[in-house]
mmCIF file of the N, C-alpha and C atoms, coordinates in Angstrom:
data_MODEL
# 
_entry.id   MODEL 
# 
loop_
_atom_site.group_PDB 
_atom_site.id 
_atom_site.type_symbol 
_atom_site.label_atom_id 
_atom_site.label_alt_id 
_atom_site.label_comp_id 
_atom_site.label_asym_id 
_atom_site.label_entity_id 
_atom_site.label_seq_id 
_atom_site.pdbx_PDB_ins_code 
_atom_site.Cartn_x 
_atom_site.Cartn_y 
_atom_site.Cartn_z 
_atom_site.occupancy 
_atom_site.B_iso_or_equiv 
_atom_site.pdbx_formal_charge 
_atom_site.auth_seq_id 
_atom_site.auth_comp_id 
_atom_site.auth_asym_id 
_atom_site.auth_atom_id 
_atom_site.pdbx_PDB_model_num 
ATOM 1   N N  . MET A 1 1  ? -8.849  -3.858  -5.268  1.00 0.00 ? 1  MET A N  1 
ATOM 2   C CA . MET A 1 1  ? -7.659  -3.977  -4.447  1.00 0.00 ? 1  MET A CA 1 
ATOM 3   C C  . MET A 1 1  ? -6.551  -4.588  -5.284  1.00 0.00 ? 1  MET A C  1 
ATOM 4   N N  . ILE A 1 2  ? -5.359  -4.131  -5.088  1.00 0.00 ? 2  ILE A N  1 
ATOM 5   C CA . ILE A 1 2  ? -4.191  -4.635  -5.795  1.00 0.00 ? 2  ILE A CA 1 
ATOM 6   C C  . ILE A 1 2  ? -3.317  -5.372  -4.787  1.00 0.00 ? 2  ILE A C  1 
ATOM 7   N N  . LYS A 1 3  ? -2.932  -6.603  -5.127  1.00 0.00 ? 3  LYS A N  1 
ATOM 8   C CA . LYS A 1 3  ? -2.018  -7.354  -4.263  1.00 0.00 ? 3  LYS A CA 1 
ATOM 9   C C  . LYS A 1 3  ? -0.913  -7.898  -5.141  1.00 0.00 ? 3  LYS A C  1 
ATOM 10  N N  . ILE A 1 4  ? 0.297   -7.469  -4.878  1.00 0.00 ? 4  ILE A N  1 
ATOM 11  C CA . ILE A 1 4  ? 1.447   -7.856  -5.686  1.00 0.00 ? 4  ILE A CA 1 
ATOM 12  C C  . ILE A 1 4  ? 2.588   -8.242  -4.750  1.00 0.00 ? 4  ILE A C  1 
ATOM 13  N N  . LYS A 1 5  ? 3.256   -9.314  -5.074  1.00 0.00 ? 5  LYS A N  1 
ATOM 14  C CA . LYS A 1 5  ? 4.430   -9.716  -4.293  1.00 0.00 ? 5  LYS A CA 1 
ATOM 15  C C  . LYS A 1 5  ? 5.665   -9.035  -4.869  1.00 0.00 ? 5  LYS A C  1 
ATOM 16  N N  . GLY A 1 6  ? 6.592   -8.706  -4.018  1.00 0.00 ? 6  GLY A N  1 
ATOM 17  C CA . GLY A 1 6  ? 7.825   -8.067  -4.440  1.00 0.00 ? 6  GLY A CA 1 
ATOM 18  C C  . GLY A 1 6  ? 8.948   -8.465  -3.504  1.00 0.00 ? 6  GLY A C  1 
ATOM 19  N N  . LYS A 1 7  ? 10.108  -7.909  -3.752  1.00 0.00 ? 7  LYS A N  1 
ATOM 20  C CA . LYS A 1 7  ? 11.232  -8.180  -2.862  1.00 0.00 ? 7  LYS A CA 1 
ATOM 21  C C  . LYS A 1 7  ? 12.128  -6.957  -2.813  1.00 0.00 ? 7  LYS A C  1 
ATOM 22  N N  . ILE A 1 8  ? 12.877  -6.876  -1.743  1.00 0.00 ? 8  ILE A N  1 
ATOM 23  C CA . ILE A 1 8  ? 13.834  -5.787  -1.578  1.00 0.00 ? 8  ILE A CA 1 
ATOM 24  C C  . ILE A 1 8  ? 15.170  -6.285  -2.125  1.00 0.00 ? 8  ILE A C  1 
ATOM 25  N N  . ALA A 1 9  ? 15.740  -5.525  -3.041  1.00 0.00 ? 9  ALA A N  1 
ATOM 26  C CA . ALA A 1 9  ? 16.996  -5.906  -3.693  1.00 0.00 ? 9  ALA A CA 1 
ATOM 27  C C  . ALA A 1 9  ? 18.177  -5.758  -2.733  1.00 0.00 ? 9  ALA A C  1 
ATOM 28  N N  . LYS A 1 10 ? 19.310  -6.258  -3.159  1.00 0.00 ? 10 LYS A N  1 
ATOM 29  C CA . LYS A 1 10 ? 20.519  -6.185  -2.341  1.00 0.00 ? 10 LYS A CA 1 
ATOM 30  C C  . LYS A 1 10 ? 20.922  -4.752  -2.017  1.00 0.00 ? 10 LYS A C  1 
ATOM 31  N N  . ASN A 1 11 ? 20.563  -3.813  -2.880  1.00 0.00 ? 11 ASN A N  1 
ATOM 32  C CA . ASN A 1 11 ? 20.894  -2.405  -2.644  1.00 0.00 ? 11 ASN A CA 1 
ATOM 33  C C  . ASN A 1 11 ? 19.820  -1.701  -1.806  1.00 0.00 ? 11 ASN A C  1 
ATOM 34  N N  . ASN A 1 12 ? 18.948  -2.478  -1.159  1.00 0.00 ? 12 ASN A N  1 
ATOM 35  C CA . ASN A 1 12 ? 17.884  -1.985  -0.285  1.00 0.00 ? 12 ASN A CA 1 
ATOM 36  C C  . ASN A 1 12 ? 16.844  -1.153  -1.024  1.00 0.00 ? 12 ASN A C  1 
ATOM 37  N N  . ARG A 1 13 ? 16.635  -1.445  -2.292  1.00 0.00 ? 13 ARG A N  1 
ATOM 38  C CA . ARG A 1 13 ? 15.608  -0.760  -3.070  1.00 0.00 ? 13 ARG A CA 1 
ATOM 39  C C  . ARG A 1 13 ? 14.535  -1.760  -3.460  1.00 0.00 ? 13 ARG A C  1 
ATOM 40  N N  . MET A 1 14 ? 13.333  -1.228  -3.634  1.00 0.00 ? 14 MET A N  1 
ATOM 41  C CA . MET A 1 14 ? 12.219  -2.080  -4.021  1.00 0.00 ? 14 MET A CA 1 
ATOM 42  C C  . MET A 1 14 ? 11.517  -1.485  -5.230  1.00 0.00 ? 14 MET A C  1 
ATOM 43  N N  . TYR A 1 15 ? 11.267  -2.320  -6.213  1.00 0.00 ? 15 TYR A N  1 
ATOM 44  C CA . TYR A 1 15 ? 10.539  -1.912  -7.396  1.00 0.00 ? 15 TYR A CA 1 
ATOM 45  C C  . TYR A 1 15 ? 9.061   -1.767  -7.039  1.00 0.00 ? 15 TYR A C  1 
ATOM 46  N N  . ILE A 1 16 ? 8.453   -0.674  -7.447  1.00 0.00 ? 16 ILE A N  1 
ATOM 47  C CA . ILE A 1 16 ? 7.025   -0.478  -7.224  1.00 0.00 ? 16 ILE A CA 1 
ATOM 48  C C  . ILE A 1 16 ? 6.318   -0.819  -8.533  1.00 0.00 ? 16 ILE A C  1 
ATOM 49  N N  . ALA A 1 17 ? 5.495   -1.842  -8.488  1.00 0.00 ? 17 ALA A N  1 
ATOM 50  C CA . ALA A 1 17 ? 4.835   -2.357  -9.690  1.00 0.00 ? 17 ALA A CA 1 
ATOM 51  C C  . ALA A 1 17 ? 3.991   -1.290  -10.383 1.00 0.00 ? 17 ALA A C  1 
ATOM 52  N N  . LYS A 1 18 ? 3.875   -1.434  -11.698 1.00 0.00 ? 18 LYS A N  1 
ATOM 53  C CA . LYS A 1 18 ? 3.143   -0.490  -12.530 1.00 0.00 ? 18 LYS A CA 1 
ATOM 54  C C  . LYS A 1 18 ? 1.711   -0.295  -12.032 1.00 0.00 ? 18 LYS A C  1 
ATOM 55  N N  . GLU A 1 19 ? 1.059   -1.373  -11.616 1.00 0.00 ? 19 GLU A N  1 
ATOM 56  C CA . GLU A 1 19 ? -0.327  -1.289  -11.142 1.00 0.00 ? 19 GLU A CA 1 
ATOM 57  C C  . GLU A 1 19 ? -0.459  -0.370  -9.931  1.00 0.00 ? 19 GLU A C  1 
ATOM 58  N N  . ILE A 1 20 ? 0.524   -0.422  -9.063  1.00 0.00 ? 20 ILE A N  1 
ATOM 59  C CA . ILE A 1 20 ? 0.492   0.436   -7.872  1.00 0.00 ? 20 ILE A CA 1 
ATOM 60  C C  . ILE A 1 20 ? 0.800   1.881   -8.260  1.00 0.00 ? 20 ILE A C  1 
ATOM 61  N N  . ARG A 1 21 ? 1.796   2.072   -9.116  1.00 0.00 ? 21 ARG A N  1 
ATOM 62  C CA . ARG A 1 21 ? 2.125   3.434   -9.562  1.00 0.00 ? 21 ARG A CA 1 
ATOM 63  C C  . ARG A 1 21 ? 0.931   4.070   -10.264 1.00 0.00 ? 21 ARG A C  1 
ATOM 64  N N  . GLU A 1 22 ? 0.213   3.286   -11.062 1.00 0.00 ? 22 GLU A N  1 
ATOM 65  C CA . GLU A 1 22 ? -0.961  3.814   -11.757 1.00 0.00 ? 22 GLU A CA 1 
ATOM 66  C C  . GLU A 1 22 ? -2.078  4.155   -10.772 1.00 0.00 ? 22 GLU A C  1 
ATOM 67  N N  . ALA A 1 23 ? -2.250  3.341   -9.734  1.00 0.00 ? 23 ALA A N  1 
ATOM 68  C CA . ALA A 1 23 ? -3.293  3.604   -8.745  1.00 0.00 ? 23 ALA A CA 1 
ATOM 69  C C  . ALA A 1 23 ? -3.015  4.891   -7.968  1.00 0.00 ? 23 ALA A C  1 
ATOM 70  N N  . ILE A 1 24 ? -1.749  5.134   -7.663  1.00 0.00 ? 24 ILE A N  1 
ATOM 71  C CA . ILE A 1 24 ? -1.380  6.330   -6.914  1.00 0.00 ? 24 ILE A CA 1 
ATOM 72  C C  . ILE A 1 24 ? -1.311  7.549   -7.825  1.00 0.00 ? 24 ILE A C  1 
ATOM 73  N N  . GLY A 1 25 ? -0.915  7.339   -9.056  1.00 0.00 ? 25 GLY A N  1 
ATOM 74  C CA . GLY A 1 25 ? -0.773  8.454   -9.992  1.00 0.00 ? 25 GLY A CA 1 
ATOM 75  C C  . GLY A 1 25 ? 0.631   9.015   -9.936  1.00 0.00 ? 25 GLY A C  1 
ATOM 76  N N  . LYS A 1 26 ? 0.907   9.926   -10.829 1.00 0.00 ? 26 LYS A N  1 
ATOM 77  C CA . LYS A 1 26 ? 2.247   10.526  -10.898 1.00 0.00 ? 26 LYS A CA 1 
ATOM 78  C C  . LYS A 1 26 ? 2.322   11.698  -9.938  1.00 0.00 ? 26 LYS A C  1 
ATOM 79  N N  . LYS A 1 27 ? 2.344   11.366  -8.665  1.00 0.00 ? 27 LYS A N  1 
ATOM 80  C CA . LYS A 1 27 ? 2.379   12.372  -7.613  1.00 0.00 ? 27 LYS A CA 1 
ATOM 81  C C  . LYS A 1 27 ? 3.475   12.015  -6.623  1.00 0.00 ? 27 LYS A C  1 
ATOM 82  N N  . LYS A 1 28 ? 3.832   12.969  -5.813  1.00 0.00 ? 28 LYS A N  1 
ATOM 83  C CA . LYS A 1 28 ? 4.703   12.665  -4.683  1.00 0.00 ? 28 LYS A CA 1 
ATOM 84  C C  . LYS A 1 28 ? 3.867   11.875  -3.687  1.00 0.00 ? 28 LYS A C  1 
ATOM 85  N N  . VAL A 1 29 ? 4.525   11.068  -2.888  1.00 0.00 ? 29 VAL A N  1 
ATOM 86  C CA . VAL A 1 29 ? 3.801   10.225  -1.944  1.00 0.00 ? 29 VAL A CA 1 
ATOM 87  C C  . VAL A 1 29 ? 4.245   10.492  -0.511  1.00 0.00 ? 29 VAL A C  1 
ATOM 88  N N  . GLU A 1 30 ? 3.365   10.123  0.396   1.00 0.00 ? 30 GLU A N  1 
ATOM 89  C CA . GLU A 1 30 ? 3.667   10.097  1.826   1.00 0.00 ? 30 GLU A CA 1 
ATOM 90  C C  . GLU A 1 30 ? 3.600   8.642   2.251   1.00 0.00 ? 30 GLU A C  1 
ATOM 91  N N  . MET A 1 31 ? 4.403   8.263   3.250   1.00 0.00 ? 31 MET A N  1 
ATOM 92  C CA . MET A 1 31 ? 4.386   6.900   3.762   1.00 0.00 ? 31 MET A CA 1 
ATOM 93  C C  . MET A 1 31 ? 4.382   6.920   5.273   1.00 0.00 ? 31 MET A C  1 
ATOM 94  N N  . ILE A 1 32 ? 3.631   5.996   5.821   1.00 0.00 ? 32 ILE A N  1 
ATOM 95  C CA . ILE A 1 32 ? 3.600   5.796   7.260   1.00 0.00 ? 32 ILE A CA 1 
ATOM 96  C C  . ILE A 1 32 ? 3.963   4.339   7.509   1.00 0.00 ? 32 ILE A C  1 
ATOM 97  N N  . GLY A 1 33 ? 4.958   4.103   8.345   1.00 0.00 ? 33 GLY A N  1 
ATOM 98  C CA . GLY A 1 33 ? 5.359   2.744   8.679   1.00 0.00 ? 33 GLY A CA 1 
ATOM 99  C C  . GLY A 1 33 ? 5.059   2.451   10.135  1.00 0.00 ? 33 GLY A C  1 
ATOM 100 N N  . VAL A 1 34 ? 4.393   1.332   10.365  1.00 0.00 ? 34 VAL A N  1 
ATOM 101 C CA . VAL A 1 34 ? 4.082   0.890   11.724  1.00 0.00 ? 34 VAL A CA 1 
ATOM 102 C C  . VAL A 1 34 ? 4.324   -0.611  11.772  1.00 0.00 ? 34 VAL A C  1 
ATOM 103 N N  . GLY A 1 35 ? 5.240   -1.037  12.612  1.00 0.00 ? 35 GLY A N  1 
ATOM 104 C CA . GLY A 1 35 ? 5.530   -2.466  12.695  1.00 0.00 ? 35 GLY A CA 1 
ATOM 105 C C  . GLY A 1 35 ? 6.005   -2.994  11.354  1.00 0.00 ? 35 GLY A C  1 
ATOM 106 N N  . LYS A 1 36 ? 5.271   -3.957  10.815  1.00 0.00 ? 36 LYS A N  1 
ATOM 107 C CA . LYS A 1 36 ? 5.646   -4.595  9.550   1.00 0.00 ? 36 LYS A CA 1 
ATOM 108 C C  . LYS A 1 36 ? 4.817   -4.101  8.379   1.00 0.00 ? 36 LYS A C  1 
ATOM 109 N N  . VAL A 1 37 ? 4.170   -2.955  8.528   1.00 0.00 ? 37 VAL A N  1 
ATOM 110 C CA . VAL A 1 37 ? 3.271   -2.438  7.492   1.00 0.00 ? 37 VAL A CA 1 
ATOM 111 C C  . VAL A 1 37 ? 3.675   -1.022  7.093   1.00 0.00 ? 37 VAL A C  1 
ATOM 112 N N  . ILE A 1 38 ? 3.585   -0.755  5.803   1.00 0.00 ? 38 ILE A N  1 
ATOM 113 C CA . ILE A 1 38 ? 3.799   0.596   5.288   1.00 0.00 ? 38 ILE A CA 1 
ATOM 114 C C  . ILE A 1 38 ? 2.571   0.989   4.488   1.00 0.00 ? 38 ILE A C  1 
ATOM 115 N N  . VAL A 1 39 ? 2.050   2.159   4.763   1.00 0.00 ? 39 VAL A N  1 
ATOM 116 C CA . VAL A 1 39 ? 0.933   2.715   3.994   1.00 0.00 ? 39 VAL A CA 1 
ATOM 117 C C  . VAL A 1 39 ? 1.511   3.834   3.145   1.00 0.00 ? 39 VAL A C  1 
ATOM 118 N N  . MET A 1 40 ? 1.314   3.729   1.836   1.00 0.00 ? 40 MET A N  1 
ATOM 119 C CA . MET A 1 40 ? 1.813   4.736   0.904   1.00 0.00 ? 40 MET A CA 1 
ATOM 120 C C  . MET A 1 40 ? 0.616   5.339   0.184   1.00 0.00 ? 40 MET A C  1 
ATOM 121 N N  . TYR A 1 41 ? 0.570   6.669   0.146   1.00 0.00 ? 41 TYR A N  1 
ATOM 122 C CA . TYR A 1 41 ? -0.555  7.347   -0.489  1.00 0.00 ? 41 TYR A CA 1 
ATOM 123 C C  . TYR A 1 41 ? -0.082  8.669   -1.086  1.00 0.00 ? 41 TYR A C  1 
ATOM 124 N N  . PRO A 1 42 ? -0.849  9.197   -2.057  1.00 0.00 ? 42 PRO A N  1 
ATOM 125 C CA . PRO A 1 42 ? -0.443  10.455  -2.686  1.00 0.00 ? 42 PRO A CA 1 
ATOM 126 C C  . PRO A 1 42 ? -0.344  11.595  -1.677  1.00 0.00 ? 42 PRO A C  1 
ATOM 127 N N  . ASN A 1 43 ? 0.696   12.385  -1.798  1.00 0.00 ? 43 ASN A N  1 
ATOM 128 C CA . ASN A 1 43 ? 0.887   13.553  -0.946  1.00 0.00 ? 43 ASN A CA 1 
ATOM 129 C C  . ASN A 1 43 ? -0.330  14.472  -1.054  1.00 0.00 ? 43 ASN A C  1 
ATOM 130 N N  . GLY A 1 44 ? -0.861  14.878  0.060   1.00 0.00 ? 44 GLY A N  1 
ATOM 131 C CA . GLY A 1 44 ? -2.001  15.789  0.067   1.00 0.00 ? 44 GLY A CA 1 
ATOM 132 C C  . GLY A 1 44 ? -3.352  15.109  -0.035  1.00 0.00 ? 44 GLY A C  1 
ATOM 133 N N  . GLU A 1 45 ? -3.372  13.793  -0.128  1.00 0.00 ? 45 GLU A N  1 
ATOM 134 C CA . GLU A 1 45 ? -4.645  13.065  -0.215  1.00 0.00 ? 45 GLU A CA 1 
ATOM 135 C C  . GLU A 1 45 ? -5.449  13.295  1.056   1.00 0.00 ? 45 GLU A C  1 
ATOM 136 N N  . GLU A 1 46 ? -6.756  13.387  0.918   1.00 0.00 ? 46 GLU A N  1 
ATOM 137 C CA . GLU A 1 46 ? -7.620  13.547  2.089   1.00 0.00 ? 46 GLU A CA 1 
ATOM 138 C C  . GLU A 1 46 ? -7.428  12.348  3.016   1.00 0.00 ? 46 GLU A C  1 
ATOM 139 N N  . LYS A 1 47 ? -7.137  12.630  4.265   1.00 0.00 ? 47 LYS A N  1 
ATOM 140 C CA . LYS A 1 47 ? -6.855  11.555  5.224   1.00 0.00 ? 47 LYS A CA 1 
ATOM 141 C C  . LYS A 1 47 ? -8.034  10.608  5.384   1.00 0.00 ? 47 LYS A C  1 
ATOM 142 N N  . GLU A 1 48 ? -9.256  11.126  5.322   1.00 0.00 ? 48 GLU A N  1 
ATOM 143 C CA . GLU A 1 48 ? -10.433 10.258  5.438   1.00 0.00 ? 48 GLU A CA 1 
ATOM 144 C C  . GLU A 1 48 ? -10.477 9.244   4.295   1.00 0.00 ? 48 GLU A C  1 
ATOM 145 N N  . ASP A 1 49 ? -10.076 9.663   3.090   1.00 0.00 ? 49 ASP A N  1 
ATOM 146 C CA . ASP A 1 49 ? -10.035 8.744   1.951   1.00 0.00 ? 49 ASP A CA 1 
ATOM 147 C C  . ASP A 1 49 ? -8.964  7.679   2.150   1.00 0.00 ? 49 ASP A C  1 
ATOM 148 N N  . VAL A 1 50 ? -7.824  8.085   2.714   1.00 0.00 ? 50 VAL A N  1 
ATOM 149 C CA . VAL A 1 50 ? -6.749  7.126   2.997   1.00 0.00 ? 50 VAL A CA 1 
ATOM 150 C C  . VAL A 1 50 ? -7.231  6.123   4.038   1.00 0.00 ? 50 VAL A C  1 
ATOM 151 N N  . ILE A 1 51 ? -7.890  6.602   5.072   1.00 0.00 ? 51 ILE A N  1 
ATOM 152 C CA . ILE A 1 51 ? -8.390  5.723   6.133   1.00 0.00 ? 51 ILE A CA 1 
ATOM 153 C C  . ILE A 1 51 ? -9.397  4.724   5.569   1.00 0.00 ? 51 ILE A C  1 
ATOM 154 N N  . LYS A 1 52 ? -10.279 5.162   4.692   1.00 0.00 ? 52 LYS A N  1 
ATOM 155 C CA . LYS A 1 52 ? -11.256 4.256   4.077   1.00 0.00 ? 52 LYS A CA 1 
ATOM 156 C C  . LYS A 1 52 ? -10.549 3.172   3.277   1.00 0.00 ? 52 LYS A C  1 
ATOM 157 N N  . SER A 1 53 ? -9.520  3.560   2.533   1.00 0.00 ? 53 SER A N  1 
ATOM 158 C CA . SER A 1 53 ? -8.773  2.587   1.735   1.00 0.00 ? 53 SER A CA 1 
ATOM 159 C C  . SER A 1 53 ? -8.042  1.594   2.626   1.00 0.00 ? 53 SER A C  1 
ATOM 160 N N  . VAL A 1 54 ? -7.430  2.083   3.689   1.00 0.00 ? 54 VAL A N  1 
ATOM 161 C CA . VAL A 1 54 ? -6.719  1.199   4.617   1.00 0.00 ? 54 VAL A CA 1 
ATOM 162 C C  . VAL A 1 54 ? -7.708  0.242   5.278   1.00 0.00 ? 54 VAL A C  1 
ATOM 163 N N  . ASP A 1 55 ? -8.878  0.727   5.626   1.00 0.00 ? 55 ASP A N  1 
ATOM 164 C CA . ASP A 1 55 ? -9.905  -0.110  6.236   1.00 0.00 ? 55 ASP A CA 1 
ATOM 165 C C  . ASP A 1 55 ? -10.329 -1.228  5.278   1.00 0.00 ? 55 ASP A C  1 
ATOM 166 N N  . MET A 1 56 ? -10.505 -0.903  4.006   1.00 0.00 ? 56 MET A N  1 
ATOM 167 C CA . MET A 1 56 ? -10.883 -1.910  3.015   1.00 0.00 ? 56 MET A CA 1 
ATOM 168 C C  . MET A 1 56 ? -9.778  -2.956  2.861   1.00 0.00 ? 56 MET A C  1 
ATOM 169 N N  . ALA A 1 57 ? -8.526  -2.513  2.838   1.00 0.00 ? 57 ALA A N  1 
ATOM 170 C CA . ALA A 1 57 ? -7.400  -3.438  2.724   1.00 0.00 ? 57 ALA A CA 1 
ATOM 171 C C  . ALA A 1 57 ? -7.309  -4.342  3.957   1.00 0.00 ? 57 ALA A C  1 
ATOM 172 N N  . LEU A 1 58 ? -7.555  -3.780  5.132   1.00 0.00 ? 58 LEU A N  1 
ATOM 173 C CA . LEU A 1 58 ? -7.522  -4.556  6.369   1.00 0.00 ? 58 LEU A CA 1 
ATOM 174 C C  . LEU A 1 58 ? -8.616  -5.619  6.368   1.00 0.00 ? 58 LEU A C  1 
ATOM 175 N N  . LYS A 1 59 ? -9.803  -5.263  5.924   1.00 0.00 ? 59 LYS A N  1 
ATOM 176 C CA . LYS A 1 59 ? -10.902 -6.237  5.861   1.00 0.00 ? 59 LYS A CA 1 
ATOM 177 C C  . LYS A 1 59 ? -10.570 -7.370  4.894   1.00 0.00 ? 59 LYS A C  1 
ATOM 178 N N  . ALA A 1 60 ? -9.954  -7.048  3.764   1.00 0.00 ? 60 ALA A N  1 
ATOM 179 C CA . ALA A 1 60 ? -9.549  -8.081  2.806   1.00 0.00 ? 60 ALA A CA 1 
ATOM 180 C C  . ALA A 1 60 ? -8.488  -8.991  3.420   1.00 0.00 ? 60 ALA A C  1 
ATOM 181 N N  . LEU A 1 61 ? -7.552  -8.419  4.158   1.00 0.00 ? 61 LEU A N  1 
ATOM 182 C CA . LEU A 1 61 ? -6.506  -9.204  4.807   1.00 0.00 ? 61 LEU A CA 1 
ATOM 183 C C  . LEU A 1 61 ? -7.093  -10.113 5.891   1.00 0.00 ? 61 LEU A C  1 
ATOM 184 N N  . GLU A 1 62 ? -8.053  -9.590  6.659   1.00 0.00 ? 62 GLU A N  1 
ATOM 185 C CA . GLU A 1 62 ? -8.716  -10.399 7.689   1.00 0.00 ? 62 GLU A CA 1 
ATOM 186 C C  . GLU A 1 62 ? -9.455  -11.567 7.059   1.00 0.00 ? 62 GLU A C  1 
ATOM 187 N N  . LEU A 1 63 ? -10.134 -11.328 5.947   1.00 0.00 ? 63 LEU A N  1 
ATOM 188 C CA . LEU A 1 63 ? -10.846 -12.393 5.244   1.00 0.00 ? 63 LEU A CA 1 
ATOM 189 C C  . LEU A 1 63 ? -9.871  -13.455 4.743   1.00 0.00 ? 63 LEU A C  1 
ATOM 190 N N  . GLU A 1 64 ? -8.752  -13.005 4.203   1.00 0.00 ? 64 GLU A N  1 
ATOM 191 C CA . GLU A 1 64 ? -7.733  -13.942 3.731   1.00 0.00 ? 64 GLU A CA 1 
ATOM 192 C C  . GLU A 1 64 ? -7.188  -14.785 4.875   1.00 0.00 ? 64 GLU A C  1 
ATOM 193 N N  . ALA A 1 65 ? -6.977  -14.159 6.020   1.00 0.00 ? 65 ALA A N  1 
ATOM 194 C CA . ALA A 1 65 ? -6.442  -14.881 7.184   1.00 0.00 ? 65 ALA A CA 1 
ATOM 195 C C  . ALA A 1 65 ? -7.436  -15.927 7.685   1.00 0.00 ? 65 ALA A C  1 
ATOM 196 N N  . LYS A 1 66 ? -8.725  -15.627 7.596   1.00 0.00 ? 66 LYS A N  1 
ATOM 197 C CA . LYS A 1 66 ? -9.754  -16.584 8.055   1.00 0.00 ? 66 LYS A CA 1 
ATOM 198 C C  . LYS A 1 66 ? -9.856  -17.788 7.140   1.00 0.00 ? 66 LYS A C  1 
ATOM 199 N N  . THR A 1 67 ? -9.539  -17.624 5.875   1.00 0.00 ? 67 THR A N  1 
ATOM 200 C CA . THR A 1 67 ? -9.699  -18.724 4.918   1.00 0.00 ? 67 THR A CA 1 
ATOM 201 C C  . THR A 1 67 ? -8.476  -19.630 4.846   1.00 0.00 ? 67 THR A C  1 
ATOM 202 N N  . LYS A 1 68 ? -7.422  -19.307 5.583   1.00 0.00 ? 68 LYS A N  1 
ATOM 203 C CA . LYS A 1 68 ? -6.214  -20.162 5.576   1.00 0.00 ? 68 LYS A CA 1 
ATOM 204 C C  . LYS A 1 68 ? -6.199  -21.096 6.735   1.00 0.00 ? 68 LYS A C  1 
# 
């Protein structure tokens, strides 16, 4: 899992860290935004694979929340 802090610049743009770009690959991406969360994944990726990844990230976030 990759966890990187970032910020949105004054021009409303956000730098995507090299580690994330490498994980996604040099592909076009799709994004889904819900509430305060955005899921970004390679265009055409199998949805089941995306769901598995989101589930793993959610479990890591839940664990982090329990330890604080």
